[in-house]
N, C-alpha and C positions, 0 to 999 in steps of 0.2 A: 614559446612556452613548452615545457616538456609534456609529452603525452602520458596519460595515466594508463592507457591500455596499449600493450605491445602488439606487434603484428600478429603473433601467434594467437593471442586471445581474440583479436578482431576477427581473425579467420574462423575461429571456433564459433563465435557469436553469429557471424554471417551464415554459417551452416545451420545453426539453430533457427535463425530468422527465416530461413528458406521455407519453414513450415507455416509461416504466417498466412492467415486467410484474409482478414479485413484490416483496413488502416487503423493506426493507433495515434492518439495525440497525447503527449506528455505535457503537463502544466507544471512549471517550476515557480515556486514562490520564495523569493529571497528577501533579505532585509539588510539595511545598512547599520542597524542597531545590534550590537553584541551578537553577531552571528558568526561563530568561529568557522563553521563548515559550509557556509553558503557558496563561496567561490569554488571550493573543491567539488561540491555537489553539482553546481551548474556545469563545470567543466566535464565531469563524468557523464552527465546527461547529454551534453553536446556531442561527446565522442560516441556514445551509444546510439543516439538518434541519427548520426551521420552514416552509420553502417548500412541502413536500409531506407530507401526513399519512401517506404510506406509509413514511416514513423516521423511525426512532426513534433516540434518543441515550441512551446510558448513560454516566455519568461516574464514574470510579474514581480512586483514589489509589494510586500505585505501591507504596507501603509499607503503607498501611492495608488495601489490598485485594490483598495479595501473592498469595493463592491464585488469584484471578481472573487476575491478571497472569501467573502461572505457567501456568495452564491455556491461555492464549492466546499464551504464549511472548513476553510483552512485558517487555523489560528496560531500556527507555529512556523518558524523558519529555521532551517530549510524545510519546505513542505513540497511534496510531490503528489500530483494526481495522475493516475494512469487511466486515461479515458479512451473511448472509441471515437472514430471519426467517420462521418457519413456526409460526403460533400463538404459543405462549410459548417456543418453542424457537429458540435462536440457532444458526445454521449457520455454522461456521467454514470459510472457504475458503482460509485461509492468506494472506490479503491484508492487508498492513500498511503503515503509513507512519510513519516516525520523524522528527519535526520539524514545523514549521508548513508546511502546503501553500499557500505564497504564490507570487506571480509566475506563471511558467509552470506550476508544480506545482498551482495551483488547478484547472487543467483535468484533471489526473490524478485529483484527488478526485472531480470530477463524472463523469468517465469510469468510474472505479471503481464508483461508485454504479449507473451504467447497466449495467456488466458484471455485477455481482452480482445486480442486479434481473432481468437476462435469463437468469441461471443457465446461460449458455453461453459457453465460452471463445472461440469463433469461430476456433480454430486449425485447420490442416489435419489430415486424418484420420491420416496417418502419425505426426505429432507427438503427437496425442491418444493413439494406441495405445501409443507408447513410454512416455509419462508415466504412463499408467494402470497399466502393469505394473511401475513402479519399486518396488523393495523396499528401497532404501537412502534414508535421509533426504537431502533436497536443500534447502539454504538459499541463496537468492539475495539479495544485498544490492546494490541499485542506488543508487549514490551520485550525487546530483544537486545542483544549485543553482537558486534561483528564477529566475535570469537566463538559464538554458540552454534554448533553444527545442527542442533535440533530446531532452532528458531525458524528457519525459512519455511519448514513444513507447517508450523503453527500460523504464521502470517498468511501463507497461501490459502489455508483452509478458511480463515476469516474472510479473505478476499473472494474466494469462491462463493461463500454464502452471500456476500454483498451483491454479487452479480444477479442473484435470483430476485431481488427486490430493492433496487438502488434507491427508490424513493423513500423507503423506510429504514434501510440498513446502510450503515457506514462502517467500514473496516479500515483501521489505521495501524500500520506497523509503526512502533515508536522506538527509536534508539535510546535505550534507558539511560546511558551515561551522558547523553547530550541534553536530556531534559530531567535533571536530578530532582527538581521540585515536584514534578508530576510523578516520578517514580517513588519518591518518599510518600507522597499523598496516598498512593495506592499500595504502600508497603511492599514494593517489589524487592525481594531478596534473592530470588532465583529466576532465571529466564529459560524458556519463554513463559511469560505470564499474560493471560488474556483477561483483561478487566472489562466486564460487561456493564454498560450504562452507569458509568462513574462509580462502580463499586457494588452495584446491586448483585453482581455475581462475579466469581473469579475462578479461573482454571489455571493450574500450574502444570507446565510441561506440554509437550506436543502430544495431544490426545486424539483418539479416533473421532470422526465427525459425529457419531452417535452420542459420545460423552459430552462434547461441546454443546450439542443440541439440547441435551437434558438440562444442562446448567443454564442455557439461554431461557428455556421454558420456565425454570425455577425463578430466575431473575425477573422475568416479565410478569410472573404471577404475583410478585410482591406489590 
């Protein structure tokens, strides 16, 4: 089978992964039903995780492994969870991606691995404090396309926020063209679009963390 990543790209990624601190576990959820990009996504993840021994990959089927999917709140295929690993324990940080992370979104996958490996969101203290004390569930779905250069920043910000309170916060990058019904449901016409709690709030564009936070507060106050 032809490789998706050439030698040059593998070399660049290897250099980036040299900054990794803690082990990372990637969970892939595929499906045999109408999943156009499942095999492509699985192959991409296999090639990326093979670059560094500190990154593991678990492969699941959405229906056959329904319990695992439910535990990680995965309801779409291809679905990806970027989790931490501590011995045999998988640490769920609420960081997910639905669809194939191709084009500009490939950088999101690489940055997510670094983010989880560092175990630190990098957000400012005020935002950390607010997110840590959240007692209402927060689900952010960041709609993106592979050709959008501003999208990775929006996905990464949502993922950074999830890290602060994974029990309450789930952040999911969604490839808009792969899940058209969902995109239509939330009126996605431009990307990135961050939909908060199934439409209670919406942010269009890659915005600063303070702006996303104020929309989150507004959505949760409803």
